Structures are given as structure tokens and as C-alpha cells.
DONU-903202 format. One record per residue (C-alpha): x, y, z; residue in three letters. Coordinates in pm, whole numbers, padded with zeros to 5 digits, always signed. Layout:
<sites>
XYZALA/...
</sites>
This chain:
<sites>
-00016+00004-00005MET/+00079+00314-00088ALA/+00222+00568+00243LEU/+00223+00913+00161PRO/+00617+01108+00142LYS/+00524+01389+00373GLY/+00279+01513+00542LYS/+00017+01712+00413MET/-00049+02038+00515SER/-00392+02181+00584LYS/-00481+02400+00334ALA/-00418+02138+00075ARG/-00620+01906+00205GLY/-00919+02234+00229ARG/-00846+02269-00164LYS/-00906+01944-00279ARG/-01248+01930-00045ARG/-01394+02275-00187THR/-01620+02078-00423HIS/-01772+01824-00171GLN/-02004+02047-00035LYS/-02384+01957-00036VAL/-02607+02222-00250GLU/-02976+02320-00271VAL/-03159+02121-00570PRO/-03250+02299-00840HIS/-03567+02327-00905LEU/-03903+02405-01258SER/-04196+02452-01198THR/-04456+02184-01323CYS/-04649+02309-01642PRO/-04932+02149-01526GLN/-05002+02246-01098CYS/-04750+02505-01107SER/-04563+02354-00775GLU/-04209+02296-00721ALA/-04031+01976-00908LYS/-03728+01858-01025LEU/-03600+01923-01406PRO/-03685+01641-01589HIS/-03926+01400-01350ARG/-04236+01319-01302VAL/-04432+01567-01050CYS/-04521+01420-00764PRO/-04859+01580-00757ASN/-04997+01638-01051CYS/-04767+01291-01182GLY/-04772+01448-01577TYR/-04458+01493-01755TYR/-04423+01672-02090LYS/-04752+01742-02108GLY/-04896+01410-02055ARG/-04979+01188-01756ALA/-04707+00885-01635VAL/-04868+00788-01303ILE/-05178+00803-01131LYS/-05202+00985-00820THR/-05537+01033-00564GLU/-05694+01321-00476GLU/-05710+01406-00157ILE/
</sites>
């Protein structure tokens, strides 16, 4: 197994970890019901995707 040749500084390790952060998901609005949904996915509220019903949802 490989071992490090020298001590890695705190700055060097932290520079590598700058991209490991949690981001807020990008949301788009559903054209059918105007609810927020993830892009390129079926709307969990109404069940429509690209103008057609894909899954049946129960009305409350």
C-alpha cells in the first residue's frame, strides 16, 4: 500500500475538499399544476411529465 512521503498541510487537504459541499437542488415549476419539481422528472403532485399523465395520483 502506498504511504505519503511527507506531511500534507491543512491548506492542501482543504483545497481538495472545497468541492464536497451540499447544494440546494435546482427546481423548476410544473406546467400543469405550477408546483415545484425536479427537472426532467415526473411531477410528484399531479403525475404529469411533458404534458401527459405518466402516473396516477390520488386526489385528497
